[in-house]
C-alpha positions in Angstrom: -25.0 78.2 -63.5 -25.2 80.1 -66.8 -28.3 81.4 -68.5 -27.6 79.5 -71.7 -30.7 81.0 -73.2 -29.4 84.5 -72.8 -26.0 83.4 -74.2 -27.8 82.2 -77.5 -29.4 85.6 -77.7 -26.7 87.8 -77.0 -23.3 86.4 -78.3 -22.7 85.3 -81.9 -19.6 83.4 -80.7 -18.8 81.4 -78.1 -15.8 79.7 -76.4 -16.0 76.7 -74.0 -13.4 76.2 -71.5 -13.0 73.3 -69.3 -10.3 72.9 -66.7 -8.4 75.9 -68.4 -8.3 74.6 -72.1 -10.4 75.6 -74.8 -12.6 72.6 -76.1 -14.8 74.4 -78.4 -14.6 77.9 -80.4 -17.3 78.8 -82.8 -20.9 80.1 -83.7 -22.9 80.0 -80.6 -25.9 78.4 -82.4 -23.9 75.5 -83.3 -22.1 75.0 -79.9 -25.4 75.0 -78.2 -26.9 72.5 -80.6 -24.0 70.0 -79.8 -25.6 67.9 -77.0 -22.5 65.8 -76.7 -20.2 68.8 -76.4 -22.4 70.3 -73.7 -23.1 67.1 -71.8 -19.4 66.3 -71.8 -18.5 69.8 -70.1 -21.3 70.0 -67.6 -23.4 72.8 -69.7 -27.2 72.5 -70.4 -29.0 72.9 -73.7 -31.0 76.1 -73.7 
């Protein structure tokens, strides 16, 4: 499990990978607000 609140605080850019493929690349704040993206790839909103 990842500490998504810490990720949001520390990293301006995030790359989300799933099964070896990049599925999202952008501003951490935007990625962590995309509930559909997070849910689809087994991540929790901070």
